[in-house]
C-alpha positions as CSV (number, residue, x, y, z in Angstrom):
1,M,21.8,33.0,26.5
2,F,18.4,32.0,25.1
3,I,15.9,30.6,27.5
4,N,13.5,28.1,26.1
5,H,10.1,28.6,27.5
6,T,7.9,25.8,26.3
7,T,4.7,25.0,27.8
8,H,3.3,21.6,27.9
9,H,-0.3,21.4,27.1
10,H,-2.1,18.2,27.6
11,T,-4.3,17.8,24.6
12,Q,-6.9,15.2,24.2
13,N,-6.3,13.1,21.1
14,Q,-9.1,12.9,18.7
15,R,-10.3,9.4,17.9
16,R,-10.0,8.5,14.2
17,N,-11.1,5.6,12.2
18,M,-8.7,3.8,10.0
19,A,-9.9,5.0,6.6
20,G,-13.4,4.2,7.6
21,G,-14.9,7.2,5.9
22,G,-18.7,6.9,5.4
23,F,-18.7,3.2,4.8
24,T,-19.6,1.0,7.7
25,D,-20.5,-2.7,8.2
26,K,-24.1,-1.7,8.3
27,M,-24.2,-1.2,4.5
28,H,-24.7,-5.0,3.9
29,V,-22.5,-5.2,0.8
30,Q,-23.1,-8.5,-1.1
31,K,-20.3,-10.3,-2.8
32,N,-20.4,-10.8,-6.5
33,K,-19.9,-14.5,-7.2
34,F,-18.3,-13.8,-10.6
35,V,-15.7,-11.5,-9.1
36,E,-14.9,-14.0,-6.3
37,E,-14.5,-16.7,-8.9
38,W,-12.2,-14.5,-10.9
39,N,-10.1,-13.7,-7.9
40,G,-9.8,-17.4,-7.0
41,R,-8.7,-18.3,-10.5
42,R,-6.1,-15.5,-10.4
43,E,-4.6,-17.0,-7.2
44,I,-4.2,-20.5,-8.7
45,T,-3.0,-19.5,-12.2
46,E,0.5,-20.9,-11.6
47,Q,-1.0,-24.3,-10.6
48,A,-3.6,-24.5,-13.3
49,F,-1.4,-23.3,-16.2
50,E,0.0,-26.0,-18.5
51,I,1.7,-26.0,-21.8
52,N,0.5,-28.7,-24.2
53,P,0.7,-29.2,-28.0
54,G,-2.8,-27.6,-28.3
55,N,-1.8,-24.2,-26.8
56,L,1.9,-24.1,-27.7
57,F,1.3,-22.2,-30.9
58,Q,-0.8,-19.5,-29.2
59,I,1.9,-19.1,-26.5
60,I,4.7,-18.7,-29.0
61,M,2.6,-16.2,-31.0
62,M,1.7,-14.1,-27.9
63,V,5.2,-14.2,-26.3
64,M,7.5,-14.0,-29.3
65,V,6.0,-13.3,-32.7
66,I,3.6,-10.4,-31.9
67,P,6.0,-8.4,-29.7
68,Y,8.8,-8.8,-32.3
69,G,6.5,-7.7,-35.1
70,I,5.6,-4.6,-33.1
71,Y,9.3,-3.9,-32.5
72,D,10.2,-4.5,-36.1
73,A,7.4,-2.3,-37.5
74,T,8.4,0.5,-35.1
75,R,12.1,0.2,-36.0
76,R,11.3,0.3,-39.8
77,E,9.2,3.4,-39.2
78,L,12.1,5.1,-37.5
79,F,14.4,4.2,-40.4
80,K,11.9,5.3,-43.0
81,K,11.2,8.7,-41.3
82,G,14.9,9.3,-40.8
83,D,14.4,9.9,-37.1
84,R,17.6,10.6,-35.2
85,R,16.7,8.2,-32.4
86,H,17.7,5.1,-34.3
87,L,21.2,6.5,-34.8
88,K,21.8,6.8,-31.0
89,N,21.3,3.1,-30.2
90,G,24.2,1.8,-32.4
91,V,22.0,-0.1,-34.8
92,V,22.2,1.1,-38.4
């Protein structure tokens, strides 16, 4: 029926750099010691983090009280404005 006439052309592949762009190793970029220290601290946060009586109050405030305060203020605003979205969640 149909004859498939495909020609095989040998094409030379173009050499490409892996996201090299215009930046090369010859630019002599210097590391920022403050950025390197910050990255190091980020990597060891789990090991350096500790809860003690001195910081327990701040942790409770940041994790529980402040988020609940934002939630409660938003919820009261929806009730006060009579927004229909607060009726859909089953809480009246």
